[in-house]
C-alpha positions in Angstrom: 9.9 29.9 -15.2 9.1 26.4 -14.3 7.2 25.6 -10.8 9.3 23.4 -8.2 7.8 20.1 -8.0 8.6 19.8 -4.5 6.5 22.9 -3.3 2.8 23.0 -3.1 1.4 25.4 -5.8 -2.4 25.6 -4.5 -4.3 28.9 -3.7 -5.3 27.1 -0.5 -3.2 28.9 2.0 -0.3 26.6 1.6 1.9 28.0 -1.0 5.4 27.4 -1.0 4.8 24.5 1.6 7.3 21.7 1.1 5.6 18.4 0.2 6.1 14.7 1.2 4.7 12.0 -1.0 2.9 9.2 1.2 1.2 6.1 0.1 -2.3 7.1 0.2 -4.5 4.0 1.8 -7.4 6.5 2.6 -9.8 5.5 -0.1 -9.3 1.8 0.1 -9.7 2.2 3.8 -13.1 3.9 3.4 -14.3 1.3 0.7 -13.5 -1.6 2.9 -15.2 0.2 5.8 -18.4 0.4 3.5 -18.1 -2.9 2.0 -17.6 -4.6 5.3 -21.0 -3.3 7.0 -22.6 -4.0 3.6 -21.8 -7.6 3.3 -22.2 -8.0 7.1 -25.7 -9.1 6.5 -25.1 -12.0 4.4 -25.3 -14.9 7.1 -22.2 -16.7 8.1 -20.2 -15.8 5.1 -20.7 -12.1 5.5 -19.5 -12.2 9.2 -16.2 -13.4 8.2 -15.8 -11.4 4.9 -17.0 -8.3 6.8 -14.4 -8.9 9.4 -11.6 -9.1 7.1 -12.8 -6.0 5.4 -13.0 -4.5 8.7 -9.7 -5.4 9.6 -7.8 -4.1 6.7 -10.0 -0.8 6.8 -8.7 -0.1 10.6 -5.2 -1.2 9.5 -5.2 1.0 6.4 -7.0 3.9 8.1 -4.6 4.1 11.0 -1.6 3.8 9.0 -2.6 6.5 6.7 -3.7 9.0 9.6 -0.2 8.2 11.2 1.8 9.2 8.0 -0.3 11.9 7.4 0.1 13.2 10.7 3.8 12.7 10.9 4.4 14.6 7.4 2.3 17.6 8.7 4.0 17.7 12.1 7.4 17.9 10.3 6.0 20.9 8.1 5.2 18.9 5.0 2.1 19.0 2.8 1.4 15.2 2.7 0.3 14.4 -1.0 -0.1 11.2 -3.0 2.5 9.8 -5.5 0.4 11.2 -8.2 0.6 14.9 -6.8 -3.2 15.0 -5.4 -3.7 15.8 -1.7 -4.3 13.1 0.6 -7.6 13.1 2.2 -7.5 12.2 5.9 -11.1 12.3 6.4 -11.3 9.4 4.4 -9.0 7.6 6.4 -10.8 8.5 9.5 -14.1 7.2 8.0 -12.7 4.0 7.2 -11.0 3.5 10.6 -14.2 4.2 12.3 -16.5 1.9 9.9 -14.1 -0.7 10.5 -14.5 -0.4 14.1 -18.3 -0.1 13.9 -18.4 -3.3 11.6 -16.3 -5.1 14.5 -18.9 -4.1 16.8 -21.7 -5.3 14.8 -20.0 -8.7 14.3 -19.4 -8.9 18.1 -23.2 -8.0 18.8 -24.6 -10.5 16.2 -22.3 -13.4 17.8 -23.4 -12.4 21.0 -27.2 -12.8 20.0 -26.5 -16.0 18.1 -24.8 -17.4 21.5 -27.8 -16.4 23.3 -30.4 -17.9 21.0 -28.4 -21.2 20.9 -28.1 -21.3 24.6 -31.9 -20.4 25.1 -32.8 -23.3 22.5 -30.7 -25.8 24.2 -32.1 -24.8 27.5 -35.4 -25.2 26.6 -34.8 -28.7 25.1 -33.1 -30.0 28.3 -36.1 -28.9 30.8 
């Protein structure tokens, strides 16, 4: 007797639950979120690259969470195309790290603006 490839066969309480394959962007989202924060500390270039990584992490994380929730709401077990389960936690981590990176970039930009304004104001006195 062969196992039905469209039914989950794990022993985690989800046996005989139909599966739906979704494109998993959870891991790239988390990695981009980590890289975005890590390269943020490189002056100027890091801010631009960090912002790009943050935006991609936010988009990938949100898209994966939406697909996961849609599949779970309709009674399916979301899996990757290689038959491994999708990790919604990684998508959430990437989404959160992306927004943290955006917040840090805004904070650094405000600090630089205030420093430049203070130096320019001292020179005009």
